[in-house]
N, C-alpha and C positions, 0 to 999 in steps of 0.2 A: 640549671647554670651556665655560666658562659666562662672562656676561658679553660678549661676543661682539661686541652691540648696542652695550653701553658703551664695547668698545675702538674699533671704528667708529666711535661719536659723535667721543672722541678727535680720531684721526686727520682728520675732515672739519675737527675746531676747529681744529688747529693746521696743518692747510693752509692753512685761508680766513687762518689771521691770516699766514703768508707769504707768500700773494699777495697783500695788504692790502698787505703792507710792500711787496713786488716794483711795485705800482702806480706807488709815488710814487718809487723808482729813476730816476736819469735817463738809465744808461748801457742803450742801446737796442741793440747791435750782439750781445750775448747775454744778449737778455731772452727766456729760454726755459725750458721745463719738461723734465724727464723722468720716464721710469718704468723698471723695474729688478727685475723678478724674477730671485728667486736662489734655488740650495742648495746644502747644503756638508756640512760634520762639524762637529762640534764635541766637545771634550776636557774634562771637569770633573776636577779633581785627588780624591784621595781626601778622607775623613772620616771623624772622630768625634763619631758624634751623641749624646745622651741619652735614653733611650725613656721616656716619665714612664707610669708606669701607675697610676692611685690614688697612695698614699705611694708607692710604688715608683721606682726609678730605676735603668735597666741602659744601659752603657754599650754601643755597637753602633758595630761600623766598618762602610762605606761605601764597596767600591771599584768605579770607575767608568772604564767602558771609552769607547770612543772612539759618539758617536752622530751623528742624523742633524740637518741644522737647514732651514727654507727659510721664506722669508718675500717680501715686496713693498715699497720704497719708492718713494715720490713725491718729487722735488725738484725745486729752483726755482734757475737758474746767475743769481746778480745781477751777475756778472764773467767773464770770464777765470778770476779767481781763487777768487770766493767763491758758495760754493752752500750752501742750508738746504735740509736735507733732512727728511721723517718717514716713518717705515713701522714694519710688523706682521710679527712672526715667530715661529717657532713652533719648540722645540727638543723634541726626544725621546733618554734615555741608559738603556740597560742597566744594572742595577746587581748587586753579589755583595753581599750582607749578612752579614756573622759575629756572633750574636746569643751570648754563651754557648760559643763554642766547635760551635757551630750554625749552617752556612750556606745559605742560600738565596740565590734570583734573584729579581729588583724590576727598577722600571723608576720614571723619571720624568721627566717632563715638562712644559714651561712655554709659554708664550706671552706676550708683551711688547708695546709700544707704545715707539716711542722717536725722536727729536728730534733730530737731528747736527748740526751747523755742522762744513761741510768746506773745508781750502784745497787749492786746485789749484796742482800747478807748471806750469811752461812745457812745452808739449808737444813732443816731441824724435821728429821724425819723424810713426809713429801712435801713439805713448806718451802717456800723458799718467797721471803718478802725484799722488797725494793724499793730503795725511792728517789726520782729525778729531779730534771731543772731540762727546760726545753724553752725551742725558740720556734713563734709561730705567726704564718704569713695569709693573713686572710685574702682567697680566691677572690672570692666574691661576699657580700650579705648584703641580703633582697627583706624590705618593709612594706608590707600591703597592712593597708588596712581603710574601712570605709566610712566616708562624711562624707552622705550623699552620696557618692559614686567611688568608686573605687582608685585607688591612689596608691602609689608606686616609688617607691626609693630606695636607693640601690649605691654602693660605695664598693672600692677594693682596693688591694695594696697595703693594708694597715698593718703593720708588725707586734707581736706582745710576745709574753712572757708565758709560760705558764709550770705547775709544781704540780709532782705527781705521787702518789702513793700507792701501793701494787703490790701481789700476791699471787706466787703461782702453786697450784697445787699440782705435782708433777706426777704420771699417773708411770710412766716410763723415760727414758731417756729422750723419745720422740715428742710426746704428748704430756699437754699441760691446763689445764684450766686456771683459767685468769681472772682476777676481779683487780678493779684498778679506777684510782680516785683522781682527778684531773682539778684542778681551779687555774684556768689560766684569763688575766690582765691584760688588757689594752689602752693605751692614751685613748681620749676623747676625742671623738671625731664628727665630719657630720655626713647625713647624707643626699644625695642630691635627685629630684621628682625626674624619672623617667622619660615623661613628657613635657616640661615647661623648668622653667628653674627654681620652682620651689626647693624649701631646704627644712629638712629635719636637723637643726644641733643639738650638739651638746650629747653626741648619743655615749654612755657608758656601758663598753660592753664585754662583761667579765663574768661566762660561766663558768657554773660549776659543773662537771657532767662523772656519773658514775655508770664505767662499762663493765660488763663478761663478755668475756672471747675465749676463742679455743689457740690457745699457740701449737706448731708445729715447729718444728727444728731439725733443721737438715744438715 
């Protein structure tokens, strides 16, 4: 993926803002950070796209199966209930494309950074459920499929929203096992061919992700 240095800079800048705000909060009891690596599954809805080649436009159908997602996030607990979180995530899906009755296989992958606001419910036993809302920025998304020869399309810079519901199983004050479900939604956008002026139009990218991870507080 391109622009990895740029996404890293975005994460550092966002986390610096969170840290600066945290220095001004008066709540000392829960003033702690956490890091959360995770991995899981991604599902994406089937799509009807337009393949624009010069002056010709062809309707194609893209069928998506389940894919793979992995990422890492950094968080800061302002109190028992309020948390801010920044992170980076990578997703990959295999797809089946139908163009004029001809089927072929392909895949598309994306990475994006995000900033979430999270509300933690009261802990019951060792369980802490939470919900959240966040903003996502697609650093880059690539779509590759074979139509006689391999074709690659890409785009970047799209901003969307994501809703979150999760659960921590707290082994101790520092360690927790984490389950999380997320739904992200982006406005329709077009993707350009990396070798010519061809385009894939009207891409609807609304992934659903289920992650399992480990949270370490410090």
